[in-house]
N, C-alpha and C positions, 0 to 999 in steps of 0.2 A: 610600292608605288602603283597601286591598282585601284581603279574607281576613285580617282582623286582629281580634284579641280584646283589648280594653282593660280592664285592671283599674283602674277609676277611678270617680269621681263622673260619672255620665253627662251632667250639665249642662255640665261642663268640656269633655268631648269634643264634645258637640253644638255648642258655640260655636266649635270649631275646624274643623268641617266646612263646606266652601264652600256658598254658597247654590245652590239648584236643582241639586244634584249626585246626589241619591238618587232611584232609580226607585220603590221600594216600601219602606214601613215597616210592620213588624209588631211590636207590643209587647204584652207580657203583664205589666203592672206588678203589684206587690203589691196585694192586694185590700182591704187595710185591714180585715181580719177581727177585729183586736184580739187575735189569738192568736200564739203562736210556731208557725210552720210547720216541721215536722221530719219526717224519715224515717230510720229505723234499718235497718242491714243486719245480719242475724244468721247464725250458723251453729250447727247442732245437733251436739253431740258426746256420745259415750257416757260416762256418769259414774255411779258407784255411788251418789252422793249426789244425783243429779238428781231433778227434780220432774216429769218427763214420762216416761210409759211407752210403749215402742215394741214392735217385733216380739219375740215370745217373752218378753215381760215385762222386757226390758232397760230400764234407766233412762238417761235422757238429760237434758242441760241445754242451754240456749241461751246463746250468747256473743254480745255486741254487737261486730261488726267495725268499724262506723263509724256516724256520725250526722251528717247534713247538715240545716241549718235556718237560719232567720232570723226576726227579730221583725217581724210584719206588723201594725204599729200606728202611726198618725200622729195628731198633735194637730190638724193642719190639712191634710187630704189634698189638697184642691183647691189650696192654696197650694204644696204640693209638686209637683203635676202641671203646673200652668199654665205656668210658664216652660219646662218641658221640651217641652210640646206646642206652644208658640209657636215654639220652635226647630225642632221637627219640621216645622211648616208652612214655615218658611224654607228648610230644606235640601231639601225635596221639589222635584222637577222640575215643570214646568208641567202635565205629563200624569201625574204620580205620584199615589199613593193611600196611605191609612193604614188599617190594620186594628188596632183598639184592643180588646184582650181583657180583659174585666172580669166581675164577677158582679152578682147582684141587689142587693147592699148599696149600691153606689155608682154603678151604671150610669145612673140618672136624672140625678144631678148632673153626671156626666162628659159626658153627652149635651148638656146645656145649655151647658157650658163649650166643648165642641168645636164646637157650632153658632156660638158667638161667634168662635172662632179660624178655623175653616175656612169659615164661612158656612153657614147652615141649608140653603141651596139645594144645597150640595155633599155633603149627607148622602144616601147611596144606600140603605143597608140596616142593619137590626139583625138580625144572624145569630144564631140560637139554636143553640148546640151542646148537644144533649141526650144524656145517658148514663144508665145504670142500674146503679150500682155503689157500694159503700161503705155507710156507716151510714145509718140512717133515723130521722128525728125521729118522736116519738110524740105530740107536742102540736101539730103543724101539718102541712101538706103537705110532704113531703121535698123539699128543693131539689136538683134533679138536672139543672141546665143552667147554662151560662155564656152571656154575651152578647158578641158581637163587633161593634163599631160600625165601619161601613165608610164612609169619607169619601174624596172625591177633591179635588184642588186646583182643578180646573176641570171642571165638569159637562159642558161642551161638547167636552172633549178629554181622554180618559183611556184607559188600556189595560184591555180586558176581552176575554180570549181565550176566547170561548164554546166553540169547538171543541176546546180543550185541556183542558177540565174533565172529570174522571172521571165516568162515568155510574153510576147506581145502579139497582137493580131496582125495578120497579113494585110497589106494595103490592097491587094487584089486576090481575095480568097478564092475566087472562081478559077484561078489559074493553077491551084494546087488541089490535091485530093481532099475529100471531106475529113479524113483522119488528120491530115496536116493542118487544115484550117481550124479544126477543133482544138488541136494541141497548141497552135500558135508557133511563132518562130523566136529564135534568140535575137536579142537586140544587136544591131550593128554598132559602129562607132559614132552614130548619130542618134541621140536620145531625145525624143519628143516628150516633154513633160512640163506642165504649167508651173509657174512660180507659186510661192505661198501666198494665196489670195488674202484680201483684207477680211473676208468672212470665214477663212479656213479655221478648222478646229486646231490645226497645228500652230497657228499664229501666236507668237510670243511678244510681238511689238518691237523686236530688235531689227534694225535695218540690215539688209543683205542676208537675212535668214534663208537658208537653202531647204528644199523639200526633203522630208524624211525618206521618201522613196528613192531618191538619187543616192543617198548614203547607204541605204539598205542594199541596193544593187551592188555597190562597190564592196561592202562587207561580205555579202554572200559569195561574190566571185573570187575575192582575194584574201579571205581569211577563213579559219575554221572556228567552231564553237570553242570557247575557252581562250582564244588567242588574245593578245594584248595589242590594243589599238591606240595610237597617239594622234592627237590633234592639237597643235600648239598655236593655232589661231582659232580658238574654240567658239568665239562669238556667242550665239544663242544656245550652244550645247547640243546641236542636232546629232553630231557624231556620238555623243554619250547616250542620247535617247535611242538611237539605232542599235548601239551596243547592248543596252538593256533588253531591247526587244528580241535580239538575235543571239543572246548568250555570249557576248564577248566582254572582255575587261577593257578598261580605258584609262588613259591619262589625258586630261584636258588642261590647257594653259591659256590664259588671256590676261592682259594688263589693263583692260577697260573695266572700271568698277561697275558700269552699267551692265556689261556682259555677265559679270559675276552675280549681280542681283537677279538677272533673268534666269541664270542657271540654278540659283538657289530656289527660285519659285518652281522651276521646271522639274527639279529633282527632289522636291520637298518630301515626297513619299518613298524615296529610294535611299539605299545605303551608299552614300557618297560622302567622302571626306573633303572638306574645303580647307585649303592651306593658304594662309595669307601672310 
C-alpha cells in the first residue's frame, strides 16, 4: 500500500491499513461550512455577442471549461470524524504524528475530540496558517486563517527535524546580527503564506486546494525520507505531490470522483497506482 490513491470511503480503507504502519498523517477534511464548495475553470473567447469589452473594443464572452466541487455539510460532523480519527490513531507508528487541518467553525470541537483520542498530553501545537486573499466580510472581522492541530502518539518519542525546516525572514532584521538576518529564523506556530492563487502554477482547479509549501514544511519537520505518509481526505493530491518532491511514500484516499480525476492529471507522469 505505497504510492496508491484509493477511490473509496476512507473509513473502509483505514480499517484495512495495518496497525502502527504509518509515519505521518496529514488530513484536510471538509470544514462543515454548510455550503457547496466549487471552483470553475473558464476560457475567454472573442464573440460579437459577448458581454465583456477587450482590446480595441472587441467583445468577448467567458465559457466554463469545467467545474469541481462537493457538498460541505454534515448533520453530525463529530460522529462523521470520530471513527476515522480513532483509526488514524491506530495506524500511526509509536513515534508518528497527526496534522489535522480545519478552520474556526469546528476547531474547538475537534480539539476536544482529538484530546480524547490521542490524549491531551500529546497535543503539541495549534498552528495558525494566516493568509490575506479573497472576499472580506463587512459585518465582522474577516476570517483569514486556518487552524492545524498537531498531535503526536507519544510525547516522549516523536519525529521533529528542526534542522530540516525552511527558514523565514526576520520581521525586524535590524534587531539581530547580520549572520542571523542572512540565515533567517525558524517559523513559529503562526505561518504566513498566501493561498493557491488563480494564476498559480500549482493550481489544479480543485476547490480548497492547499499550498504545496505548507505540506512540504510539515513533511520536512515530522517525517524522514522513505517514510510512509497518509492523507485520507486527499482532495487535489497536494500531499502526494509533496511526497514525490521530498522522497516520501504515500497513501491517498478520497471518495469524490472529481478529486480522483484531478489527481490522475496531476500524477500522470508519476508511478502511482489508482485503486477504484
